[in-house]
N, C-alpha and C positions, 0 to 999 in steps of 0.2 A: 339799546338804541332809544333815542327820543327824537321823533320826527317833529319838525317845527309845526306848531299848531296852525292849521289853515292851509298848509302846503297841499297843492292839488296837482303836482306834476309827477310823472314817472321818474323814479330815480334809482340809481345803483348804490347799494350800501357797500359792497365790495365785489371785486372780480379778480380772477386769477387764471393763469393758463400759459400755454406755450406760444400761441399766436392768436391773431384776431379772427381767423377763419375756422379753426378747429382746436380741439383739446383745451377748452376753457370752461369756466363756470362763473355765474354771477348770482348774487343775492340782491333782490330788488324790492322796491315798493311801488305798486301800481298807482296810477292817479287816484283811484278810488280807495286807496289805503290798504289793499290786500298785499300781503307779503308773499314773495315767490322765489323759487330757485330754478335756474336754468343751467343745464349741463349739456354742452356740445362736445360730443366725443365721436366724431365721424358719423357712422350710421346709428349710433346708440344715443339719441338725444332724449333728454327728460326735461319736462316743465311741470312743476307742481306749484300750486298757489293756495293760500289759506282762504277760508271764508271770513275770518276775523279781519278787522280793519284797524289801522293805526291812524287815528285822527285826533286823539285827546291831548297831545303835547306832553304826555307822561312817559316815564322810563319803562321800557319793556325788555325782557330777556329773550334774545333770539338765538337759536341754535340750529345749525344745519349739520346733519351727520349722514355720510354716505359710504357705501361699500360696493363691491361688484354686483350685489344683488338687491340693494335697496337704497332709497334716498328718503330721509326723514327731515321734516321741518317742525321745530318746536317753538312755541311762543309762550312765554311766562311758565315754562316747565311742562306745558301740555303739547302733546302731539297734535298738530293741526292740519298737516298734509303729508302724504307719503306716496311712494311708488315702490311696488314690489315686483320686480322682474329682473332676472339675471341678464345684464346688458354689458358686462365687462366694463363697468364704469371707470371713468378717469380716476386714477389713483397715483398718489405720490408726487409726480413730477409737475410742479406748478411754479416755474421759474419767475414769472411776473406776477406781482400782487399790487393791487391798487385799492386802497380803502377810501370810501366816499365818492367813488367814480368808477369808470369803466375803461377797460383796455380795448374794448371793441367799439367800432364805429356803429352806433345804433341810435334809436330815437329816445334814449333815456338821458336824463340830466344827472349832474352831480347831486349828491344827497344834501338836503337842507335839514340840518338837525345836529344831534350830538351822538357820538359813538364812544363808548367807554368800555374798558377791559376787553379789548379785542384779543382773541386767542385762537391759535391753530393747533390742533392735535394731530399726531401721526397715525391715528386709527379712528374707526367709527366709534362714537360714544353710545352707550346703552341708555335706555330711558331712565333708569334709576340714577345714573350718574348726572344726567341733565337735570332731572328734578332736584337732586341734591345741590347742584351748582346754583340753580334758581333760588332755592330756599336759603342758601348760605349768604345771599346778598343782604347787606345791611343798609338801612336808611341812614343817609348822612349827606353832608355837603350841600349840593343844590336842592332846592325844594322838590320833593318827589323822587329824588334819586334812589336807586336801589343799591 
């Protein structure tokens, strides 16, 4: 992802789920630039947010991996936020997907920036896989692209 330099609004990178009230998740950038993941799964909600901030207008590799017992957020191949608790997390069935915006009515805006090489896997990714994906990126195309 590459957030538009100077953007100071809360935005959704992508969201997916069954409906707007339950069984959904979103990946977001807070107004202050911190990246977060919110999973609404009935009584098992999770919100994790990075300390790192995206304000530089450069490309960053962002990965979210979750399983029934963990949620992990990686930025540029590094684990930056996590939740470790068995919560029977939302798995598999995500019939609605929106990239660059939200399925839910909330106080977030559409994402201002660029998203490249969006991918969804049918399993949680391990740290070594995510780090390898980050390192395999090649500089090319737009200035500063990974």
